[in-house]
C-alpha positions in Angstrom: -36.1 30.6 83.4 -33.2 28.3 82.7 -35.0 26.8 79.7 -35.7 30.4 78.4 -32.1 31.3 78.8 -31.0 28.3 76.7 -33.7 29.0 74.1 -32.3 32.4 73.1 -28.8 31.2 72.2 -30.4 28.4 70.2 -32.6 30.8 68.3 -29.6 33.0 67.7 -27.6 30.0 66.3 -30.5 29.0 64.1 -30.7 32.5 62.7 -27.0 32.7 62.1 -27.1 29.3 60.4 -29.8 30.5 58.0 -27.9 33.7 57.2 -24.8 31.7 56.4 -26.8 29.3 54.3 -28.4 32.1 52.4 -25.0 33.8 51.9 -23.3 30.7 50.7 -26.2 29.8 48.4 -26.0 33.3 46.9 -22.3 33.1 46.2 -22.5 29.5 44.8 -25.5 30.2 42.5 -24.1 33.5 41.3 -21.0 31.6 40.2 -23.1 29.0 38.5 -25.0 31.7 36.6 -21.7 32.9 35.3 -20.5 29.4 34.5 -23.6 28.6 32.6 -23.2 31.8 30.6 -19.7 30.8 29.6 -20.7 27.2 28.8 -23.3 28.6 26.4 -20.6 30.0 24.1 -18.4 27.0 24.6 -21.1 24.6 23.4 -22.0 26.7 20.5 -18.4 26.6 19.4 -18.1 22.8 20.0 -21.4 22.1 18.2 -20.2 24.0 15.2 -16.8 22.3 15.2 -18.1 18.8 15.6 -21.5 18.9 13.8 -20.9 21.9 11.5 -24.0 23.6 12.7 -24.8 26.3 15.3 -27.1 24.7 17.8 -29.7 27.1 19.3 -30.4 27.2 23.0 -32.9 28.9 25.3 -30.4 31.5 26.5 -30.7 33.6 23.4 -34.0 32.9 21.7 -36.8 30.7 22.7 -38.2 31.1 19.2 -35.0 29.9 17.6 -34.6 26.9 20.0 -38.1 25.6 19.5 -38.5 26.3 15.8 -35.2 24.5 15.1 -36.9 21.3 16.2 -39.5 21.5 13.5 -42.1 23.3 15.7 -43.7 26.7 15.4 -43.8 29.0 18.4 -46.8 31.2 19.1 -46.8 33.4 22.2 -49.7 35.6 23.3 -50.6 37.2 26.6 -47.5 35.7 28.3 -48.5 32.1 27.4 -46.5 30.1 24.9 -47.7 27.3 22.6 -46.2 25.3 19.8 -47.7 24.3 16.6 -46.7 20.8 15.3 -47.5 19.9 11.8 -47.8 16.3 10.8 -49.2 14.5 7.7 -52.5 14.0 9.4 -53.1 16.9 11.8 -52.1 20.1 13.3 -51.2 20.0 17.0 -51.4 23.1 19.3 -49.9 22.6 22.8 -48.4 24.6 25.6 -44.7 24.7 26.6 -43.4 26.0 29.9 -42.0 29.5 29.9 -39.4 28.3 32.4 -37.5 26.8 29.4 -36.5 30.3 28.4 -37.3 32.6 31.4 -34.9 31.7 34.2 -33.4 35.0 35.5 -30.0 34.9 37.2 -29.9 35.2 41.0 -28.0 38.5 40.9 -30.6 40.0 38.6 -33.5 38.9 40.8 -31.8 40.2 44.0 -31.1 43.5 42.1 -34.7 43.9 41.1 -35.9 43.1 44.6 -33.5 45.7 46.1 -34.4 48.4 43.6 -38.1 47.8 44.1 -37.8 48.0 47.9 -35.9 51.3 47.6 -38.4 52.8 45.2 -41.3 51.6 47.4 -39.9 53.6 50.3 -39.7 56.7 48.1 -43.0 56.8 46.4 -46.0 54.5 46.0 -46.5 55.9 42.5 -42.9 54.9 41.5 -43.5 51.5 43.1 -46.4 50.9 40.7 -44.3 52.0 37.8 -41.4 49.7 38.8 -43.8 46.8 39.2 -45.1 47.3 35.6 -41.6 47.5 34.2 -40.5 44.4 36.2 -43.0 42.2 34.4 -41.3 39.9 31.9 -41.9 41.1 28.4 -43.6 38.5 26.2 -42.5 37.9 22.6 -44.9 37.2 19.8 -44.3 35.6 16.5 -48.0 35.5 15.3 -47.2 37.4 12.1 -44.9 34.7 10.9 -47.1 31.7 11.6 -48.7 31.5 8.1 -45.4 32.0 6.4 -43.7 29.3 8.5 -46.6 26.9 7.9 -46.2 27.4 4.2 -42.5 26.8 4.4 -43.0 23.6 6.3 -45.6 22.3 4.0 -43.6 23.2 1.0 -40.5 21.4 2.3 -42.4 18.3 3.2 -42.7 19.2 6.9 -45.9 17.2 7.1 -44.0 13.9 7.1 -43.4 12.4 10.5 -39.8 13.1 11.6 -40.0 12.4 15.3 -37.5 9.6 15.5 -34.1 10.9 14.4 -31.6 8.1 14.8 -28.4 10.2 15.1 -27.7 11.3 18.7 -25.9 14.6 19.5 -22.2 14.3 19.9 -22.6 14.9 23.7 -25.1 12.0 24.0 -24.3 8.4 24.6 -24.3 6.3 21.4 -23.9 2.8 23.0 -26.1 -0.1 21.9 -28.2 0.1 25.1 -29.1 3.8 24.7 -29.7 3.6 20.9 -31.3 0.2 20.7 -34.6 1.9 19.7 -33.0 3.5 16.6 -31.2 0.3 15.5 -34.4 -1.7 15.6 -36.4 1.0 13.9 -39.2 0.8 16.4 -41.1 3.9 17.6 -42.8 2.4 20.6 -41.7 2.8 24.3 -39.7 0.0 25.8 -42.2 -1.9 27.9 -41.5 -4.7 30.4 -44.5 -7.0 31.0 -45.1 -9.5 33.8 -48.1 -11.7 34.2 -50.1 -14.0 31.9 -48.9 -13.7 28.3 -52.4 -14.3 27.0 -54.3 -11.1 27.8 -57.5 -13.1 27.9 -56.3 -15.0 31.0 -55.4 -11.8 32.9 -58.2 -10.5 35.0 -56.8 -6.9 35.3 -54.0 -4.7 34.0 -51.6 -2.4 35.9 -49.5 0.4 34.4 -46.4 1.6 36.3 -45.0 5.0 35.4 -41.6 6.0 36.8 -40.3 9.4 37.8 -37.7 11.9 36.6 -34.4 10.4 35.3 -35.5 6.9 36.1 -36.6 3.8 34.1 -38.8 0.8 34.2 -36.2 -1.0 36.3 -37.3 1.1 39.2 -40.3 -1.2 39.3 -39.1 -4.4 37.7 -36.1 -4.8 40.0 -38.0 -4.0 43.2 -41.7 -4.7 43.1 -42.1 -7.3 40.3 -40.2 -10.1 42.0 -42.1 -9.5 45.3 -45.6 -9.8 44.1 -47.4 -12.9 45.2 -48.0 -15.9 42.9 -51.7 -15.0 42.9 -51.0 -11.4 41.8 -48.7 -12.6 39.1 -51.3 -14.9 37.7 -54.1 -12.3 38.0 -52.6 -9.0 36.8 -50.7 -8.1 33.6 -48.2 -5.5 34.8 -46.7 -3.0 32.4 -43.6 -0.9 33.3 -42.6 1.6 30.7 -39.4 3.5 30.0 -40.8 7.0 29.4 -40.0 8.8 26.1 -36.4 9.9 26.3 -35.4 7.5 29.1 -33.9 4.0 29.5 -34.3 2.0 26.3 -37.2 4.1 24.9 -36.8 6.4 21.9 -35.0 9.6 22.5 -35.9 11.8 19.6 -33.7 14.9 19.3 -36.4 17.0 17.9 -39.0 16.3 20.6 -40.1 18.9 23.2 -41.3 16.1 25.5 -44.7 17.7 26.3 -47.5 16.0 28.1 -49.2 15.2 24.9 -46.1 13.4 23.5 -45.6 11.4 26.6 -49.3 10.4 26.8 -49.5 9.4 23.1 -46.5 7.2 23.4 -48.0 5.4 26.5 -51.3 5.0 24.7 -49.6 3.7 21.6 -47.1 1.4 23.3 -49.3 0.0 26.1 -53.0 0.6 25.8 -53.3 0.0 22.0 -50.4 -2.4 21.6 -51.6 -4.7 24.4 -55.3 -4.1 24.0 -55.7 -2.6 27.5 -59.2 -1.5 28.2 -59.2 -0.8 32.0 -56.3 -0.6 34.3 -54.8 0.4 37.6 -52.0 3.1 37.7 -49.0 3.2 40.0 -46.8 6.3 39.5 -43.9 7.9 41.3 -42.9 11.6 41.4 -43.1 13.2 38.0 -44.9 10.1 36.8 -47.8 11.1 39.0 -48.5 14.1 36.7 -48.6 11.9 33.7 -50.8 9.4 35.6 -53.3 12.2 36.4 -53.4 13.4 32.8 -53.9 9.9 31.6 -56.7 9.2 34.0 -58.4 12.4 33.0 -58.1 11.4 29.3 -59.5 7.9 30.0 -61.9 8.5 32.9 -63.9 5.3 32.4 -60.8 3.1 32.2 -58.9 3.8 35.4 -59.7 1.5 38.4 -57.3 2.9 40.9 -54.7 5.6 41.2 -51.7 5.1 43.5 -49.5 8.2 43.6 -46.1 8.1 45.3 -44.6 11.5 46.3 -46.8 13.6 43.8 -45.2 17.0 43.1 -48.4 19.1 43.6 -47.8 22.7 44.7 -51.0 24.7 44.7 -50.4 28.0 43.0 -51.7 31.2 44.7 -54.0 33.4 42.7 -52.3 36.0 40.6 -49.0 34.2 40.5 -47.4 32.8 37.4 -47.8 29.1 37.9 -44.8 27.8 36.0 -42.3 30.1 37.7 -43.9 29.4 41.1 -43.6 25.6 40.8 -40.0 25.9 39.6 -39.0 28.0 42.6 -40.8 25.6 45.0 -39.1 22.6 43.4 -35.7 24.2 42.9 -35.2 27.0 45.5 -31.5 27.6 44.5 -30.1 26.4 47.9 -27.0 24.4 48.5 -28.6 22.3 51.2 -30.0 19.7 51.4 -28.0 18.1 48.5 -31.1 16.8 46.7 -32.5 20.4 46.6 -29.1 21.5 45.2 -29.4 18.8 42.5 -32.9 19.9 41.7 -31.8 23.5 41.4 -29.0 22.5 39.0 -31.4 20.5 36.9 -34.0 23.3 36.7 -32.0 26.5 36.3 -28.9 25.7 34.2 -29.3 24.4 30.7 -25.6 24.2 29.9 -24.3 23.0 33.2 -26.8 20.1 33.1 -25.6 19.3 29.6 -22.1 19.1 30.9 -23.2 16.7 33.6 -24.9 14.6 31.0 -21.7 14.6 29.0 -19.6 13.6 31.9 -22.0 11.0 33.5 -24.6 9.8 31.0 -22.3 9.6 28.0 -19.7 7.7 30.2 -22.3 5.6 32.0 -20.6 2.3 31.2 -17.4 3.5 32.9 -19.3 4.7 36.0 -21.3 1.5 36.3 -18.0 -0.5 36.1 -16.3 1.7 38.7 -19.4 1.4 41.0 -19.3 -2.4 40.8 -15.6 -2.4 41.3 -15.5 -0.1 44.3 -18.5 -1.8 46.0 -17.5 -5.3 44.9 -20.8 -5.6 43.1 -22.7 -5.2 46.4 -24.7 -2.3 45.0 -27.6 -3.1 42.6 -27.1 -0.9 39.6 -30.7 -0.6 38.3 -31.0 2.9 39.9 -27.8 3.9 38.0 -29.4 2.6 34.7 -32.3 5.0 35.2 -30.2 7.9 36.3 -27.6 7.6 33.5 -29.5 6.4 30.4 -31.2 9.5 29.1 -30.3 12.5 26.9 -30.0 16.1 28.1 -32.7 17.1 25.6 -35.1 14.6 27.1 -34.4 15.4 30.7 -34.4 19.2 30.2 -37.7 19.4 28.3 -39.5 16.7 30.4 -38.6 18.5 33.7 -39.8 21.9 32.5 -42.8 20.9 30.3 -44.2 18.3 32.7 -43.5 19.4 36.3 -43.3 23.2 35.8 -45.5 23.4 32.7 -48.5 21.7 34.4 -48.4 24.0 37.4 -51.7 25.7 36.3 -53.3 22.4 35.1 -52.9 20.1 38.1 -55.9 21.8 39.9 -58.0 20.9 36.9 -56.7 17.3 36.7 -57.5 16.7 40.4 -60.9 18.3 40.1 -61.7 15.9 37.2 -60.5 13.0 39.3 -62.7 14.2 42.2 -65.8 14.9 40.2 -65.8 12.6 37.1 -63.7 9.6 38.1 -65.0 6.9 40.5 -61.6 5.2 40.9 -59.9 4.5 44.2 -57.2 7.1 45.0 -54.2 6.4 47.2 -51.3 8.7 48.0 -48.1 7.5 49.7 -45.2 9.7 50.8 -42.0 9.3 52.7 -41.7 11.5 55.8 -38.0 12.2 55.1 -38.5 13.3 51.5 -36.4 16.4 51.0 -37.2 16.8 47.3 -41.0 16.7 47.3 -42.4 17.7 50.8 -45.0 15.6 52.5 -47.4 18.6 52.3 -47.8 17.9 48.6 -49.6 14.7 49.3 -51.9 16.4 51.8 -52.5 19.1 49.1 -53.8 16.3 46.9 -56.1 15.1 49.6 -57.5 18.6 50.1 -58.4 18.7 46.4 -59.7 15.1 46.3 -61.1 14.4 49.8 -61.6 10.7 49.1 -57.9 10.2 48.5 -56.2 8.1 51.2 -52.8 9.5 52.3 -50.2 7.3 54.0 -47.0 8.8 55.4 -44.2 6.3 55.8 -41.8 7.3 58.5 -38.0 7.3 58.0 -38.3 7.0 54.2 -37.4 9.5 51.5 -38.0 10.0 47.8 -36.4 6.8 46.8 -36.6 4.5 49.9 -40.4 4.9 49.9 -40.1 1.9 47.5 -36.4 0.7 47.5 -35.8 -1.2 50.7 -39.5 -1.7 51.5 -40.5 -3.4 48.2 -42.1 -6.5 49.9 -44.3 -4.4 52.1 -45.2 -2.1 49.3 -46.1 -5.0 47.0 -48.6 -6.3 49.6 -50.0 -2.8 49.9 -50.6 -2.6 46.2 -52.3 -6.0 46.0 -54.6 -4.8 48.8 -55.4 -1.6 46.9 -56.2 -3.4 43.7 -58.4 -5.9 45.4 -60.3 -3.2 47.3 -60.7 -1.2 44.1 -62.0 -4.2 42.1 -64.5 -5.2 44.8 -65.8 -1.6 45.2 -66.2 -1.3 41.4 -68.1 -4.6 41.2 -70.4 -3.5 44.0 -71.1 -0.2 42.3 -71.9 -1.9 39.0 
């Protein structure tokens, strides 16, 4: 009886805490909706004053924002694709509708309230309101031929991916723009292992997560591999397109195809990699799965850390569902608040990039000064050295945009690939819940899932790099032995 008496006040306090959290979140994100609206006009004015050009954004017209980058937008049946014209081929690929369909919190609550009232009045009216609540799709099919002719006539077939001039709000330091100064169009790749590829027995590709860089691997794992591993494996850690020292083209939409082609060009082709292991973290897991499906006979093992896999219920729009799971617009925990800012607010995140990324040298200096150089700044390098264009499009087109594709990727891994699959997740991860890893295992039953207690999204590696290096060596040996037995 005493325990029951104590349980009721605790439940009441928990309920009250949830109500307060919801109320505070509503107020904060309603204000952020308004702030982003104001910043939209502010940046249009600043862009015009500084660059003498009105810069389009996704607030007003998705067609204008995408076609201004040299792409053609085609939208049918609620799905959007872009047509990219080069000198050799015509590319057709999907873009996420979350780029241009992010309703404000007030409008969503208003629609929900109205629908509930109408439902209580009449089922017929409810059906009508449901129909009218569906987001209207825009189509530009009638203009495709005309736009293609215009691009061809103006020399649009020439490759123009790598524009050297950054936007005024992007960092123009030598580190961030080294790719344009050198004139190279490959990703920045750090290699450890035998220089002669003929002496290396196997290759390993490391793919970092969102707003990170190759330093996430080279400063943690690379120094902790055994001497045997260093002499056996060639290890490639890339800076993804738009991050670190890699190219940051201002006209790219950072789609899955663009990311994969750059990895293939910069690693697989440049270093003559035929078969390889993949180690990927967070957003990088999606690219790892897409790469494995594209090269099914080449992948020896897949090691996925904190994969963002949210199975989408039937009848639900996949991109919007994933965005709301990843970024629920809540003020707590802080990492969820940060994810919500990154997903929902185009102009607020541009402001953050202006204040932090453009000034990253100052912040790195202050960090070293305050901590007396006790904090290793490789994480700051990954967090600071990117452009808003790269981060915004990569987040939406990779994580949200593949919401309907991950089931297919995992089915391909399950049915067509014979590689070893390992999934590792921190029990305290507040950004990507542990359930995501078990979702992968349900789709690919042979996948081994390991939950590491008292570790989160970053400390799943940072802080336990020695132990994780040994785990990886064991995974690679096991995968190699199993493949030799099967052959």
